[in-house]
DSSP file (Angstrom, degrees, kcal/mol; ACC not computed):
  #  RESIDUE AA STRUCTURE BP1 BP2  ACC     N-H-->O    O-->H-N    N-H-->O    O-->H-N    TCO  KAPPA ALPHA  PHI   PSI    X-CA   Y-CA   Z-CA
    1    1 A M              0   0    0      0, 0.0     4,-0.1     0, 0.0     0, 0.0   0.000 360.0 360.0 360.0 136.6   78.2  102.5  105.6
    2    2 A S        -     0   0    0      2,-0.2     4,-0.1     1,-0.1     0, 0.0  -0.270 360.0-120.9 -65.2 157.0   78.6   98.9  104.4
    3    3 A T  S    S+     0   0    0      1,-0.1     2,-0.7     2,-0.1    -1,-0.1   0.668 104.5  66.5 -75.0 -14.5   81.9   97.1  104.8
    4    4 A I  S    S-     0   0    0      2,-0.0    -2,-0.2    10,-0.0    -1,-0.1  -0.921  87.1-139.6-108.3 110.9   81.9   96.7  101.0
    5    5 A A        +     0   0    0     -2,-0.7   142,-0.1     1,-0.1     3,-0.1  -0.400  22.2 179.5 -68.4 142.6   82.2  100.0   99.3
    6    6 A T        +     0   0    0      1,-0.1     2,-0.3    -2,-0.1    -1,-0.1   0.314  64.3  34.7-125.2   3.4   80.0  100.4   96.2
    7    7 A N  S  > S-     0   0    0      1,-0.1     4,-2.4   136,-0.1     5,-0.2  -0.962  86.8 -99.5-152.0 169.4   80.9  104.0   95.2
    8    8 A Q  H  > S+     0   0    0     -2,-0.3     4,-2.8     1,-0.2     5,-0.2   0.892 117.4  51.8 -59.4 -44.4   83.8  106.4   95.2
    9    9 A T  H  > S+     0   0    0      1,-0.2     4,-2.4     2,-0.2    -1,-0.2   0.930 111.9  45.4 -61.8 -46.8   82.8  108.2   98.3
   10   10 A D  H  > S+     0   0    0      2,-0.2     4,-2.4     1,-0.2    -1,-0.2   0.904 114.2  49.0 -64.5 -41.0   82.4  105.1  100.4
   11   11 A L  H  X S+     0   0    0     -4,-2.4     4,-2.3     2,-0.2     5,-0.2   0.939 111.3  49.7 -63.8 -46.6   85.7  103.6   99.1
   12   12 A Y  H  X S+     0   0    0     -4,-2.8     4,-2.7     1,-0.2    -2,-0.2   0.936 114.5  44.0 -57.0 -49.3   87.6  106.9   99.9
   13   13 A H  H  X S+     0   0    0     -4,-2.4     4,-2.8    -5,-0.2     5,-0.3   0.857 110.2  55.3 -68.8 -34.6   86.2  107.1  103.4
   14   14 A A  H  X S+     0   0    0     -4,-2.4     4,-2.0    -5,-0.2     5,-0.2   0.928 113.9  41.1 -62.1 -44.5   86.8  103.4  104.1
   15   15 A I  H  X S+     0   0    0     -4,-2.3     4,-2.7     2,-0.2     5,-0.2   0.944 116.6  48.4 -67.8 -47.8   90.5  103.8  103.2
   16   16 A K  H  X S+     0   0    0     -4,-2.7     4,-2.4    -5,-0.2    -2,-0.2   0.914 115.0  44.1 -61.1 -45.2   90.9  107.1  104.9
   17   17 A Q  H  X S+     0   0    0     -4,-2.8     4,-2.2     2,-0.2     5,-0.2   0.911 114.3  48.5 -68.7 -42.7   89.2  106.0  108.2
   18   18 A S  H  X S+     0   0    0     -4,-2.0     4,-2.2    -5,-0.3     5,-0.2   0.917 113.6  48.4 -63.3 -42.2   91.0  102.6  108.3
   19   19 A F  H  X S+     0   0    0     -4,-2.7     4,-3.2    -5,-0.2     5,-0.3   0.947 110.0  51.1 -60.8 -49.5   94.3  104.4  107.7
   20   20 A A  H  X S+     0   0    0     -4,-2.4     4,-1.9    -5,-0.2    -2,-0.2   0.900 111.9  46.6 -59.4 -43.3   93.7  107.0  110.3
   21   21 A K  H  X S+     0   0    0     -4,-2.2     4,-1.7     2,-0.2    -1,-0.2   0.939 116.7  42.9 -65.0 -47.3   92.9  104.4  113.0
   22   22 A L  H  X S+     0   0    0     -4,-2.2     4,-2.8     1,-0.2    -2,-0.2   0.897 112.1  53.5 -68.3 -39.7   95.9  102.2  112.2
   23   23 A Y  H  X S+     0   0    0     -4,-3.2     4,-1.9     1,-0.2    -1,-0.2   0.891 106.9  52.8 -62.3 -39.1   98.3  105.1  111.9
   24   24 A T  H  X S+     0   0    0     -4,-1.9     4,-0.5    -5,-0.3    -1,-0.2   0.915 110.5  47.9 -61.4 -42.9   97.3  106.4  115.3
   25   25 A D  H >X S+     0   0    0     -4,-1.7     3,-1.6     1,-0.2     4,-0.6   0.930 108.2  54.4 -63.2 -45.5   98.0  102.9  116.7
   26   26 A Y  H >< S+     0   0    0     -4,-2.8     3,-1.3     1,-0.3    -1,-0.2   0.868 101.6  59.0 -57.0 -36.6  101.4  102.8  115.0
   27   27 A Q  H 3< S+     0   0    0     -4,-1.9    -1,-0.3     1,-0.3    -2,-0.2   0.690 100.0  57.8 -68.9 -16.3  102.3  106.1  116.6
   28   28 A L  H << S+     0   0    0     -3,-1.6    -1,-0.3    -4,-0.5    -2,-0.2   0.599  84.8  94.8 -86.0 -12.6  101.8  104.5  120.0
   29   29 A V  S << S-     0   0    0     -3,-1.3     5,-0.1    -4,-0.6   136,-0.0  -0.699  81.2-124.5 -83.5 120.2  104.4  101.8  119.3
   30   30 A P    >>  -     0   0    0      0, 0.0     3,-2.0     0, 0.0     4,-0.8  -0.348  17.7-122.2 -61.7 142.8  107.8  102.7  120.7
   31   31 A H  G >4 S+     0   0    0      1,-0.3     3,-0.6     2,-0.2     4,-0.4   0.814 110.8  61.6 -57.4 -31.5  110.5  102.6  118.0
   32   32 A D  G 34 S+     0   0    0      1,-0.2    -1,-0.3     2,-0.1     3,-0.1   0.650 108.2  43.4 -73.9 -11.9  112.5  100.1  120.1
   33   33 A L  G X4 S+     0   0    0     -3,-2.0     3,-1.4     1,-0.1    17,-0.4   0.511  88.8  90.8-101.6  -8.2  109.6   97.6  119.9
   34   34 A A  T << S+     0   0    0     -4,-0.8    17,-2.6    -3,-0.6    16,-0.4   0.752  92.2  40.1 -65.1 -25.5  108.9   98.1  116.2
   35   35 A R  T 3  S+     0   0    0     -4,-0.4     2,-0.4    15,-0.2    -1,-0.3   0.385  89.4 110.8-102.6   2.7  111.2   95.4  115.0
   36   36 A Q  S <  S-     0   0    0     -3,-1.4    14,-0.5     1,-0.1     3,-0.2  -0.638  70.9-124.2 -78.3 129.0  110.3   92.9  117.7
   37   37 A C        +     0   0    0     -2,-0.4    12,-0.2     1,-0.2     3,-0.1  -0.466  69.0 107.1 -71.7 144.9  108.4   89.9  116.5
   38   38 A G        +     0   0    0     10,-2.2     2,-0.4     1,-0.4    11,-0.2   0.267  45.1 106.9 166.0  -8.2  105.1   89.3  118.1
   39   39 A V  E    S-A   48   0A   0      9,-2.8     9,-3.1    -3,-0.2    -1,-0.4  -0.745  81.6-100.3 -90.2 138.1  102.4   90.3  115.6
   40   40 A E  E     -A   47   0A   0     -2,-0.4     7,-0.2   120,-0.2     4,-0.1  -0.371  47.9-132.3 -56.6 128.9  100.5   87.4  114.0
   41   41 A G        -     0   0    0      5,-3.0     4,-0.1     2,-0.3     5,-0.1  -0.180  14.5-113.2 -83.4 174.9  102.0   87.0  110.5
   42   42 A N  S    S+     0   0    0     48,-0.1     2,-0.4     2,-0.1    -1,-0.1   0.514 103.0  68.2 -85.3  -6.9  100.5   86.6  107.1
   43   43 A I  S >  S-     0   0    0     47,-0.1     3,-1.3    48,-0.0    -2,-0.3  -0.950 105.1 -92.5-111.6 135.1  101.7   83.0  106.9
   44   44 A K  T 3  S+     0   0    0     -2,-0.4     3,-0.1     1,-0.2    -2,-0.1  -0.109 106.1   7.8 -50.6 135.8  100.0   80.6  109.3
   45   45 A N  T 3  S+     0   0    0      1,-0.2     2,-0.3    -4,-0.1    -1,-0.2   0.766 102.6 119.5  63.5  30.9  101.8   80.1  112.6
   46   46 A T    <   -     0   0    0     -3,-1.3    -5,-3.0    -5,-0.1     2,-0.4  -0.879  49.8-149.1-120.5 157.7  104.3   82.9  112.1
   47   47 A Q  E     -A   40   0A   0     -2,-0.3     2,-0.2    -7,-0.2    -7,-0.2  -0.978  17.2-179.6-124.1 141.2  105.0   86.1  114.0
   48   48 A I  E     -A   39   0A   0     -9,-3.1    -9,-2.8    -2,-0.4   -10,-2.2  -0.723  26.6-100.4-128.0 176.8  106.3   89.3  112.4
   49   49 A S     >  -     0   0    0    -12,-0.2     4,-1.6    -2,-0.2   -14,-0.2  -0.518  31.7-109.0 -96.0 167.5  107.2   92.8  113.6
   50   50 A V  H  > S+     0   0    0    -14,-0.5     4,-1.8   -17,-0.4   -15,-0.2   0.894 122.8  56.2 -59.1 -40.6  105.2   96.0  113.5
   51   51 A C  H  > S+     0   0    0    -17,-2.6     4,-2.4     1,-0.2    -1,-0.2   0.884 103.2  54.3 -59.7 -38.4  107.7   97.1  110.8
   52   52 A D  H  > S+     0   0    0    -18,-0.3     4,-2.4     2,-0.2    -1,-0.2   0.872 104.1  54.6 -64.7 -36.0  106.8   94.0  108.8
   53   53 A T  H  X S+     0   0    0     -4,-1.6     4,-2.1     1,-0.2    -1,-0.2   0.901 109.2  48.4 -64.0 -38.0  103.1   94.9  108.9
   54   54 A L  H  X S+     0   0    0     -4,-1.8     4,-2.8     2,-0.2     5,-0.2   0.921 109.7  51.7 -65.4 -43.5  104.0   98.3  107.5
   55   55 A A  H  X S+     0   0    0     -4,-2.4     4,-2.9     1,-0.2    -2,-0.2   0.905 109.7  51.0 -58.7 -42.0  106.1   96.7  104.8
   56   56 A Y  H  X S+     0   0    0     -4,-2.4     4,-2.3     2,-0.2    -1,-0.2   0.930 112.8  44.2 -60.9 -48.2  103.1   94.5  103.9
   57   57 A L  H  X S+     0   0    0     -4,-2.1     4,-2.3     2,-0.2    -2,-0.2   0.887 114.9  48.9 -67.7 -39.4  100.7   97.4  103.6
   58   58 A I  H  X S+     0   0    0     -4,-2.8     4,-2.8     2,-0.2     5,-0.2   0.938 110.6  51.9 -63.2 -46.9  103.2   99.5  101.7
   59   59 A G  H  X S+     0   0    0     -4,-2.9     4,-1.8    -5,-0.2    -2,-0.2   0.923 112.9  43.1 -57.3 -47.8  103.9   96.6   99.3
   60   60 A W  H  X S+     0   0    0     -4,-2.3     4,-2.3     2,-0.2    -1,-0.2   0.891 112.9  53.0 -68.2 -38.7  100.2   96.0   98.5
   61   61 A G  H  X S+     0   0    0     -4,-2.3     4,-1.9     1,-0.2    -2,-0.2   0.917 109.5  48.5 -61.5 -42.5   99.5   99.7   98.2
   62   62 A K  H  X S+     0   0    0     -4,-2.8     4,-2.6     1,-0.2    -1,-0.2   0.854 108.6  54.5 -67.0 -34.0  102.3  100.1   95.7
   63   63 A L  H  X S+     0   0    0     -4,-1.8     4,-3.2    -5,-0.2     5,-0.2   0.930 105.6  52.5 -63.8 -43.7  101.0   97.1   93.8
   64   64 A V  H  X S+     0   0    0     -4,-2.3     4,-2.2     1,-0.2    -2,-0.2   0.935 112.9  44.5 -55.8 -47.6   97.6   98.7   93.5
   65   65 A L  H  X S+     0   0    0     -4,-1.9     4,-2.5     2,-0.2     5,-0.2   0.905 113.3  50.9 -64.1 -42.1   99.1  101.9   92.1
   66   66 A K  H  X S+     0   0    0     -4,-2.6     4,-2.5     2,-0.2     5,-0.3   0.928 110.2  49.5 -61.3 -46.8  101.4   99.9   89.8
   67   67 A W  H  X S+     0   0    0     -4,-3.2     4,-2.5     1,-0.2     5,-0.2   0.941 113.1  46.4 -57.9 -49.1   98.4   97.9   88.4
   68   68 A Y  H  X S+     0   0    0     -4,-2.2     4,-2.4    -5,-0.2    -2,-0.2   0.945 114.8  44.7 -61.9 -50.1   96.4  101.0   87.7
   69   69 A H  H  X S+     0   0    0     -4,-2.5     4,-1.3     1,-0.2    -1,-0.2   0.872 114.0  49.6 -66.6 -37.1   99.1  103.0   86.0
   70   70 A A  H  <>S+     0   0    0     -4,-2.5     5,-2.6    -5,-0.2     3,-0.4   0.945 112.9  46.7 -65.5 -47.3  100.3  100.1   83.9
   71   71 A R  H ><5S+     0   0    0     -4,-2.5     3,-1.6    -5,-0.3    -2,-0.2   0.887 108.4  56.1 -60.9 -39.6   96.7   99.3   82.8
   72   72 A R  H 3<5S+     0   0    0     -4,-2.4    -1,-0.2     1,-0.3    -2,-0.2   0.828 107.0  50.1 -62.6 -32.0   96.1  103.0   82.0
   73   73 A Q  T 3<5S-     0   0    0     -4,-1.3    -1,-0.3    -3,-0.4    -2,-0.2   0.379 121.7-109.2 -87.3   4.1   99.2  102.9   79.7
   74   74 A G  T < 5S+     0   0    0     -3,-1.6    -3,-0.2     1,-0.3     2,-0.2   0.647  72.8 140.0  79.8  14.8   97.8   99.9   78.0
   75   75 A L      < -     0   0    0     -5,-2.6    -1,-0.3    -6,-0.2     2,-0.2  -0.569  56.1-110.0 -89.5 153.9  100.5   97.5   79.4
   76   76 A S        -     0   0    0     -2,-0.2     2,-0.5    -3,-0.1    -1,-0.1  -0.527  31.1-142.3 -78.6 153.0   99.8   94.0   80.6
   77   77 A V        -     0   0    0     -2,-0.2     2,-0.8     4,-0.0     4,-0.1  -0.967   6.4-137.2-122.1 128.0  100.0   93.5   84.4
   78   78 A D        -     0   0    0     -2,-0.5     4,-0.2     2,-0.1   -11,-0.0  -0.753  42.8-115.8 -79.2 115.0  101.4   90.4   86.1
   79   79 A M  S    S-     0   0    0     -2,-0.8     7,-0.3     1,-0.2     2,-0.1  -0.860  87.5  -2.9-103.3 134.6   98.9   89.8   88.9
   80   80 A P  S    S-     0   0    0      0, 0.0     2,-0.3     0, 0.0    -1,-0.2  -0.930 134.3 -40.2 -78.4 -27.2   99.5   89.9   91.7
   81   81 A E  B >   -B   84   0B   0      3,-0.8     3,-2.5    -2,-0.1    -2,-0.1  -0.985  68.7 -79.2-157.6 152.6  103.1   90.7   91.0
   82   82 A T  T 3  S+     0   0    0     -2,-0.3     3,-0.1     1,-0.3    -5,-0.0  -0.338 119.7  17.8 -56.4 127.0  105.8   89.6   88.6
   83   83 A G  T 3  S+     0   0    0      1,-0.2     2,-0.4    -2,-0.1    -1,-0.3   0.390 113.0  88.1  91.2  -2.9  107.2   86.3   89.8
   84   84 A F  B <   -B   81   0B   0     -3,-2.5    -3,-0.8    -6,-0.0     2,-0.2  -0.976  56.7-157.2-131.4 142.9  104.2   85.5   92.1
   85   85 A K    >   -     0   0    0     -2,-0.4     3,-2.3    -5,-0.1     7,-0.2  -0.700  39.3-101.2-108.8 166.5  100.9   83.8   91.6
   86   86 A W  G >  S+     0   0    0      1,-0.3     3,-0.6    -7,-0.3    -1,-0.0   0.761 122.9  57.6 -61.3 -24.4   97.7   84.3   93.7
   87   87 A N  G 3  S+     0   0    0      1,-0.2    -1,-0.3     2,-0.1     3,-0.1   0.314  99.2  62.6 -88.5  11.3   98.5   81.0   95.5
   88   88 A Q  G <>  +     0   0    0     -3,-2.3     4,-1.9     1,-0.1    -1,-0.2  -0.096  58.9 125.8-121.5  33.2  101.9   82.4   96.6
   89   89 A L  H <> S+     0   0    0     -3,-0.6     4,-2.3     1,-0.2     5,-0.1   0.806  71.5  58.1 -66.9 -28.2  100.7   85.4   98.7
   90   90 A G  H  > S+     0   0    0      2,-0.2     4,-2.1     1,-0.2    -1,-0.2   0.913 107.5  47.1 -64.4 -41.7  102.7   84.2  101.7
   91   91 A M  H  > S+     0   0    0     -3,-0.2     4,-2.0     2,-0.2    -2,-0.2   0.860 110.1  53.3 -67.0 -35.0  105.9   84.3   99.6
   92   92 A L  H  X S+     0   0    0     -4,-1.9     4,-2.2     2,-0.2    -2,-0.2   0.895 106.6  52.4 -66.7 -39.2  104.8   87.8   98.4
   93   93 A A  H  X S+     0   0    0     -4,-2.3     4,-2.4     2,-0.2    -2,-0.2   0.931 108.7  50.3 -60.1 -44.9  104.4   88.9  102.0
   94   94 A L  H  X S+     0   0    0     -4,-2.1     4,-2.5     1,-0.2    -1,-0.2   0.880 107.5  54.7 -60.3 -37.8  108.0   87.6  102.7
   95   95 A H  H  X S+     0   0    0     -4,-2.0     4,-2.5     1,-0.2    -1,-0.2   0.921 108.3  48.3 -60.7 -44.6  109.2   89.6   99.7
   96   96 A F  H  X S+     0   0    0     -4,-2.2     4,-1.4     2,-0.2    -2,-0.2   0.922 110.5  50.7 -63.1 -43.7  107.7   92.8  101.1
   97   97 A Y  H  < S+     0   0    0     -4,-2.4     3,-0.3     1,-0.2     4,-0.3   0.933 113.7  45.4 -58.9 -45.7  109.2   92.2  104.5
   98   98 A H  H >< S+     0   0    0     -4,-2.5     3,-1.2     1,-0.2     4,-0.3   0.898 107.1  58.7 -64.7 -41.4  112.6   91.7  102.9
   99   99 A Q  H 3< S+     0   0    0     -4,-2.5    -1,-0.2     1,-0.3     3,-0.2   0.820 118.3  30.4 -58.5 -33.1  112.3   94.7  100.6
  100  100 A Y  T >< S+     0   0    0     -4,-1.4     3,-1.4    -3,-0.3    -1,-0.3   0.200  83.4 113.2-113.0  14.4  111.8   97.0  103.6
  101  101 A Q  T <  S+     0   0    0     -3,-1.2    -1,-0.1    -4,-0.3    -2,-0.1   0.745  80.3  46.9 -64.3 -24.2  113.9   95.3  106.3
  102  102 A T  T 3  S+     0   0    0     -4,-0.3    -1,-0.3    -3,-0.2     2,-0.2   0.486  88.6 105.9 -96.3  -2.8  116.6   98.0  106.4
  103  103 A W  S <  S-     0   0    0     -3,-1.4     2,-0.1     1,-0.1    -3,-0.0  -0.513  72.9-118.5 -76.8 143.1  114.1  100.9  106.6
  104  104 A S     >  -     0   0    0     -2,-0.2     4,-2.3     1,-0.1     5,-0.2  -0.339  26.3-108.7 -72.6 162.1  113.7  102.7  109.9
  105  105 A Y  H  > S+     0   0    0      1,-0.2     4,-2.5     2,-0.2     5,-0.2   0.913 121.3  49.8 -58.3 -43.6  110.3  102.7  111.6
  106  106 A Q  H  > S+     0   0    0      2,-0.2     4,-2.6     1,-0.2    -1,-0.2   0.900 108.6  51.9 -65.5 -40.1  109.9  106.4  110.9
  107  107 A E  H  > S+     0   0    0      1,-0.2     4,-2.4     2,-0.2    -1,-0.2   0.903 111.1  48.6 -61.4 -40.1  110.8  105.8  107.2
  108  108 A L  H  X S+     0   0    0     -4,-2.3     4,-2.8     2,-0.2    -2,-0.2   0.917 110.7  50.1 -65.9 -43.4  108.2  103.1  107.0
  109  109 A L  H  X S+     0   0    0     -4,-2.5     4,-2.3     1,-0.2    -2,-0.2   0.922 112.8  47.1 -60.0 -44.0  105.5  105.3  108.7
  110  110 A D  H  X S+     0   0    0     -4,-2.6     4,-2.1     2,-0.2    -2,-0.2   0.912 113.6  47.3 -64.7 -43.0  106.3  108.1  106.2
  111  111 A E  H  X S+     0   0    0     -4,-2.4     4,-2.8     2,-0.2     5,-0.2   0.905 110.9  52.3 -65.9 -41.7  106.2  105.8  103.2
  112  112 A Y  H  X S+     0   0    0     -4,-2.8     4,-2.3     1,-0.2     5,-0.2   0.931 110.2  47.9 -58.8 -47.7  103.0  104.2  104.4
  113  113 A A  H  X S+     0   0    0     -4,-2.3     4,-2.1     1,-0.2    -1,-0.2   0.892 112.7  49.5 -61.5 -40.0  101.3  107.6  104.8
  114  114 A D  H  X S+     0   0    0     -4,-2.1     4,-2.2     2,-0.2    -2,-0.2   0.911 109.9  49.6 -67.3 -42.7  102.6  108.6  101.3
  115  115 A V  H  X S+     0   0    0     -4,-2.8     4,-2.3     2,-0.2    -2,-0.2   0.923 112.3  47.8 -63.0 -44.1  101.3  105.5   99.6
  116  116 A I  H  X S+     0   0    0     -4,-2.3     4,-2.8     1,-0.2    -1,-0.2   0.900 109.3  54.2 -64.4 -39.2   97.9  105.9  101.2
  117  117 A K  H  X S+     0   0    0     -4,-2.1     4,-2.3    -5,-0.2    -1,-0.2   0.922 109.5  47.9 -59.0 -44.3   97.8  109.5  100.1
  118  118 A Q  H  X S+     0   0    0     -4,-2.2     4,-2.3     2,-0.2    -2,-0.2   0.891 111.9  49.4 -64.1 -40.2   98.5  108.5   96.5
  119  119 A I  H  X S+     0   0    0     -4,-2.3     4,-2.8     2,-0.2    -2,-0.2   0.914 110.6  49.9 -66.6 -41.6   95.8  105.8   96.7
  120  120 A L  H  X S+     0   0    0     -4,-2.8     4,-2.5     2,-0.2    -2,-0.2   0.900 110.5  50.3 -63.6 -39.5   93.3  108.3   98.1
  121  121 A Q  H  X S+     0   0    0     -4,-2.3     4,-1.5    -5,-0.2    -2,-0.2   0.908 110.9  49.9 -63.2 -41.1   94.2  110.8   95.3
  122  122 A L  H  X S+     0   0    0     -4,-2.3     4,-0.7     2,-0.2     3,-0.4   0.951 111.3  47.5 -61.0 -49.9   93.7  108.0   92.8
  123  123 A V  H >< S+     0   0    0     -4,-2.8     3,-1.2     1,-0.2    -2,-0.2   0.919 111.3  51.3 -59.1 -44.8   90.3  107.1   94.2
  124  124 A R  H 3< S+     0   0    0     -4,-2.5    -1,-0.2     1,-0.2    -2,-0.2   0.808 106.8  55.5 -61.3 -30.3   89.2  110.8   94.3
  125  125 A S  H 3< S+     0   0    0     -4,-1.5     2,-0.3    -3,-0.4    -1,-0.2   0.598  98.3  77.1 -80.9 -10.3   90.2  111.1   90.6
  126  126 A L  S << S-     0   0    0     -3,-1.2     2,-0.1    -4,-0.7  -118,-0.0  -0.753  75.3-129.2-105.7 147.3   88.0  108.3   89.4
  127  127 A S     >  -     0   0    0     -2,-0.3     4,-2.2     1,-0.1     5,-0.2  -0.384  30.5-105.6 -83.9 167.4   84.3  108.3   88.9
  128  128 A D  H  > S+     0   0    0      1,-0.2     4,-3.3     2,-0.2     5,-0.4   0.898 123.6  52.6 -57.1 -40.2   81.9  105.7   90.3
  129  129 A D  H  >>S+     0   0    0      1,-0.2     4,-2.4     2,-0.2     5,-0.5   0.905 108.6  48.4 -65.4 -41.2   81.6  104.2   86.8
  130  130 A E  H  45S+     0   0    0      1,-0.2    12,-0.4     2,-0.2    -1,-0.2   0.872 120.1  39.2 -65.3 -35.8   85.4  103.9   86.5
  131  131 A L  H  <5S+     0   0    0     -4,-2.2    12,-3.3    11,-0.2    13,-0.4   0.865 138.3   9.2 -80.5 -38.2   85.6  102.3   89.9
  132  132 A Y  H  <5S+     0   0    0     -4,-3.3    -3,-0.2    -5,-0.2    -2,-0.2   0.365 102.7  88.6-129.2   3.5   82.5  100.1   89.8
  133  133 A G  T  <5S+     0   0    0     -4,-2.4     2,-0.3    -5,-0.4    -3,-0.2   0.895  93.8  16.3 -76.4 -40.6   81.1  100.1   86.3
  134  134 A D  S   <S-     0   0    0     -5,-0.5     8,-0.6    -4,-0.2     2,-0.2  -0.900  87.3 -89.8-133.0 157.9   82.9   97.3   84.6
  135  135 A D  E     -C  141   0C   0     -2,-0.3     6,-0.3     6,-0.2     3,-0.2  -0.489  37.5-178.6 -64.3 136.2   85.0   94.3   85.6
  136  136 A W  E    S+     0   0C   0      4,-3.6     2,-0.4     1,-0.3     5,-0.2   0.746  72.5  18.3-108.2 -39.2   88.6   95.3   85.8
  137  137 A Y  E >  S-C  140   0C   0      3,-2.4     3,-2.8     1,-0.0    -1,-0.3  -0.940 125.9 -52.6-139.3 115.3   90.3   92.1   86.7
  138  138 A Q  T 3  S-     0   0    0     -2,-0.4    -3,-0.0     1,-0.3    -1,-0.0  -0.374 123.6 -19.1  52.0-120.7   88.4   88.9   86.1
  139  139 A K  T 3  S+     0   0    0     -2,-0.1     2,-0.4    -4,-0.1    -1,-0.3   0.403 119.0  97.8 -94.2   4.7   85.1   89.4   87.9
  140  140 A W  E <   -C  137   0C   0     -3,-2.8    -4,-3.6    -5,-0.1    -3,-2.4  -0.740  66.0-135.0-101.6 139.2   86.3   92.2   90.1
  141  141 A T  E  >  -C  135   0C   0     -2,-0.4     4,-2.2    -6,-0.3     5,-0.2  -0.378  31.2-107.6 -77.4 165.2   85.8   95.9   89.5
  142  142 A L  H  > S+     0   0    0     -8,-0.6     4,-2.6   -12,-0.4     5,-0.2   0.909 120.6  55.9 -59.7 -42.1   88.7   98.3   90.0
  143  143 A G  H  > S+     0   0    0    -12,-3.3     4,-2.5     1,-0.2    -1,-0.2   0.903 108.6  46.4 -58.2 -42.9   87.0   99.6   93.2
  144  144 A R  H  > S+     0   0    0    -13,-0.4     4,-3.3     2,-0.2    -1,-0.2   0.891 110.8  52.5 -67.7 -39.1   86.8   96.1   94.7
  145  145 A M  H  X S+     0   0    0     -4,-2.2     4,-1.1     2,-0.2    -2,-0.2   0.900 111.3  47.3 -63.8 -39.0   90.5   95.4   93.8
  146  146 A I  H  < S+     0   0    0     -4,-2.6     4,-0.4     2,-0.2     3,-0.4   0.944 114.7  46.1 -64.9 -46.5   91.5   98.6   95.5
  147  147 A Q  H ><>S+     0   0    0     -4,-2.5     5,-2.1     1,-0.2     3,-1.2   0.918 108.1  56.0 -63.8 -43.6   89.4   97.8   98.6
  148  148 A F  H 3<5S+     0   0    0     -4,-3.3    -1,-0.2     1,-0.2    -2,-0.2   0.820 117.5  36.4 -54.8 -31.2   90.7   94.2   98.7
  149  149 A N  T 3<5S+     0   0    0     -4,-1.1    -1,-0.2    -3,-0.4    -2,-0.2   0.274 128.8  23.8-113.5   9.5   94.2   95.5   98.8
  150  150 A T  T <>5S+     0   0    0     -3,-1.2     4,-2.2    -4,-0.4     5,-0.2   0.365 123.4  25.7-132.8 -83.9   93.9   98.6  101.0
  151  151 A S  H  >5S+     0   0    0     -5,-0.2     4,-2.0     1,-0.2     5,-0.2   0.861 120.6  53.7 -63.1 -36.6   91.0   99.2  103.5
  152  152 A S  H  ><S+     0   0    0     -5,-2.1     4,-2.0     1,-0.2    -1,-0.2   0.962 113.6  40.5 -64.0 -50.9   90.4   95.4  104.0
  153  153 A P  H  > S+     0   0    0      0, 0.0     4,-2.6     0, 0.0     5,-0.2   0.812 110.7  60.1 -67.9 -26.0   94.0   94.6  105.0
  154  154 A L  H  X S+     0   0    0     -4,-2.2     4,-2.2     2,-0.2    -2,-0.2   0.938 107.5  45.5 -62.4 -44.3   94.3   97.8  107.0
  155  155 A R  H  X S+     0   0    0     -4,-2.0     4,-1.7     2,-0.2    -1,-0.2   0.931 115.4  45.1 -65.4 -45.6   91.4   96.6  109.2
  156  156 A S  H  X S+     0   0    0     -4,-2.0     4,-1.7     1,-0.2    -1,-0.2   0.885 113.3  50.9 -68.4 -36.3   92.8   93.1  109.6
  157  157 A T  H  X S+     0   0    0     -4,-2.6     4,-3.0     1,-0.2     5,-0.2   0.899 106.1  55.6 -65.5 -39.6   96.3   94.4  110.3
  158  158 A R  H  X S+     0   0    0     -4,-2.2     4,-2.8    -5,-0.2     5,-0.2   0.911 105.3  52.5 -60.4 -41.3   94.9   96.8  112.9
  159  159 A T  H  X S+     0   0    0     -4,-1.7     4,-1.8     1,-0.2    -1,-0.2   0.925 113.2  44.0 -58.6 -45.1   93.4   93.9  114.8
  160  160 A K  H  X S+     0   0    0     -4,-1.7     4,-2.0     2,-0.2  -120,-0.2   0.906 114.4  48.5 -68.2 -42.7   96.7   92.1  114.8
  161  161 A V  H  X S+     0   0    0     -4,-3.0     4,-2.8     1,-0.2    -2,-0.2   0.911 111.3  50.0 -65.8 -42.2   98.7   95.2  115.8
  162  162 A R  H  X S+     0   0    0     -4,-2.8     4,-2.5    -5,-0.2    -1,-0.2   0.879 108.0  53.6 -65.2 -37.0   96.3   96.0  118.6
  163  163 A R  H  X S+     0   0    0     -4,-1.8     4,-1.8    -5,-0.2    -1,-0.2   0.926 111.8  45.8 -61.0 -43.7   96.5   92.5  119.9
  164  164 A Y  H  X S+     0   0    0     -4,-2.0     4,-1.3     2,-0.2    -2,-0.2   0.922 110.5  53.2 -63.3 -44.8  100.3   92.8  120.0
  165  165 A M  H  <>S+     0   0    0     -4,-2.8     5,-3.1     1,-0.2     6,-0.6   0.892 107.7  50.8 -60.2 -40.2  100.1   96.2  121.6
  166  166 A R  H ><5S+     0   0    0     -4,-2.5     3,-1.5     1,-0.2    -1,-0.2   0.910 107.1  54.0 -61.6 -41.5   97.9   94.8  124.4
  167  167 A S  H 3<5S+     0   0    0     -4,-1.8    -1,-0.2     1,-0.3    -2,-0.2   0.765 110.8  47.0 -65.7 -23.3  100.4   92.1  125.0
  168  168 A Q  T 3<5S-     0   0    0     -4,-1.3    -1,-0.3    -3,-0.3    -2,-0.2   0.351 117.4-112.4 -97.5   4.3  103.1   94.7  125.4
  169  169 A G  T < 5S+     0   0    0     -3,-1.5    -3,-0.2    -4,-0.2    -2,-0.1   0.750  81.8 125.0  72.4  24.1  101.0   96.9  127.7
  170  170 A L      <       0   0    0     -5,-3.1    -4,-0.2    -6,-0.2    -5,-0.1   0.587 360.0 360.0 -91.4 -10.9  100.6   99.7  125.2
  171  171 A L              0   0    0     -6,-0.6    -1,-0.2    -9,-0.1    -5,-0.2   0.327 360.0 360.0-122.8 360.0   96.8   99.7  125.3
């Protein structure tokens, strides 16, 4: 399978497989290390915690769902999020970290699993044409927008989390 999904089946499996691998890694991180900074951050030269990586993935997953449901209802969507522009993604990442800073590691894991479940249900409910037939946002199809904000960041986050885990002797 290509790293760029071009149909519903490939997109579904890319998200599901990336999630399963990263979730397995997350389960190996002791809860007492989950808030310790040491993971490469989403802003250059920063370090974040494993919990922050979960907040980031949850935040983007919820945005994907928000965009889809708003558009489906005929509402306009502030992309990427109200109060943020595409050149402020570092600030948006900080917003996600702050939004979930009081959540326990287990609560974050549960929320992450739930958000991915909802995204997988959404992908399963859409046809190839709905996902890849027409541009959905600027030049991007809905399928690409989902992939940009789910399976792609899952893979890059897994690389960062595994690097941290190695540094802590967890791998």
